[in-house]
N, C-alpha and C positions, 0 to 999 in steps of 0.2 A: 882822439884817443884818450881811454881810460888806462889810467895806471895801473899796473899789477899790484894786487894786493899785497900788501907785507905778510910774509909766511910766520917769521918767528918775531915774538914779543916777550916780554916780561911782567907776569901784572895780571891784573883782573879786569873783564872787562863789565861793565857796571851797563851799559846803553848796549843796546845792539840796533841795527838796521829799523826792525819796526817799531822800537822805543823812540829813535830818532825822527821816524815821521810822523809819530804820535806826537812827539813833541813840537817840530815846525808847524804842526798842524794846529795845536794847540794855542803857538805864540800868534799867530796868524788870526785868530779868534779873537784872543784878546786884546790884539793893537787895533782891530777894528771896531773892536767893545768900545775899548776904555775912549777913543778918537772918535766914537759915535760915525762911523762911518771909513769911505778913503780920502774925501776931499783934502789937499793939501798935503799927503802922507806923501816923504821919499824915505827909503830906506838906504843906509849907509855901511854898506861892510867896511868894517875893519879889515885889513889884510892880514894875515891870508884868509884864514879857515873862514871866517867870517861873511865874507863874499859869497861863499857857495851858500851858508845858511841864508843868507840874504835874502839872495835868489830862490830859493825854496818857499821861503816867507810869502815872495812876490807872487810865485807861480800859485801856491795855495791861496791867497788874497784872491788874486784873479779867477780861479776855478769859483770860490766861492761868491763875490760879488759880483761878477760880470764886467769889472774895472781894474785896470791895469796901473799897477806901480812905479816908479820910477825909480833905479836902483843905482846906485854910485858906488866907489871905493875908494877908502882913503887908508894910507903908509902913515904911521904915526911913529914911522921911526926917528925922525928928525926932532919931534916934539917930547920924547920922553925925559924924563928928569934923570935917567940913568947914562944918556949919551956918552959923558966924559967918561966913566965907567967902561963902557960897553967901545968908546972910539972906533977902531979901525975895523972891527969885527961887525957892526951892522951894516946890512945891507936895505939898502934903499930899494923901494921898489916904486912904482907910477902909479901915482893916486889916478883915478879916471869917476870925475865929477863933471857928466855931462848936463848939469844943470844948478842952475844958482839956488840956494837954501834959502833965499830971502822971503820972510814968511810962510815958511812950510815948516810941517812938523816933520821934523828928523827922527827917526827911529835909527840911532846906533847899534848895529848889529856883531857882537862877538861869537865866537865859540867857547871858550871860560872867562870867567870873572873871578878874583882870587884877590888879588893886595889893590885892585881897584888902578893901579897906575896906568894901564891902558888905555882905558876908559878918560883919564884925565887926558892923555895927550890926546886923544882924540876929537875930546871937548877944545883942546888949544888948537888943535889943526883946523874943524869945523869953522871957526871963525874965520880962516884965511876963504873960505866960500861963499859968504854973506850970511847975515844975520836970521837966523830961525827965528818962528815964532815961539816954538817950543823943543827941548830936544830931549830925546826919552831914550833909555837904556835897555837893548836885548840881550840877553845871552843866553846860552843852550845850556850850557853847565854853570851852574853856583857851587861853586868851591870854598866859599867862606874866608877867613881872615883878612880882612880890610885891612891896609894899611892908610887910608884917605877916606875921607867920607862918600862915598860914591855906592849907590844901590842901585839893581837893574829896578826897571820897573814892569819888566817880562822876561820869567823865567822860565825853561825848558823844565829841569830836572836842581834839584839842590841834593848834591851830593859833599855830605860831611866827610873831610880828609884831616891828617895830620900836615903839617906844615913844611915836612920833608918829603910828603907823597907829592908824585908828579902826576898830572891828569893830562889825558892827552886825547883830543878830537881827532879821530878819522874821516875823509870825507870823501865819498865815493869818486867826486871828479879828481881828486889831487891824489888820494892814497890807493884809490881802485877799492876800499871797504868802505861801509858806515859802521862805527864804533867808537864807543868813549870806553877807556884804560885807565885805571889807576896803576900806577907802578910806584 
């Protein structure tokens, strides 16, 4: 069941459903090109909204290449460096890695990259699932303002923002609508 779309929001829509579809298609092509095919590639969606984006990329790769790509998910809650600050407010979800990452090219997929701390936490968590031959980062939206030296290998769209602004990615599977909003 698809959730009902949020009716009211404050902010500006900077990507609509067609923009997101084109960005996912471009990301799929770039991942295949950079890795010279799909051999040994696995996608790992960072929960929450990285997973549906990873699934869309996998579907696009399958459509274009005629080969399937495995998709897993990782919850980074317990690997975050702000865990002591968030404490009891952390909602731990179940990671789903139905495969080993040993020797694989792992593409971590997230909805938005901001400070880079979530990606760093995902790297820490990924080592619990094996030793990848290579790890790449894919973000639907890059909004800048890094606090750690992490940069995505694949970016759907760069959206310059002020630090105080909030970027929200909404996906049909969870929110009933595909769009990116700056609030």
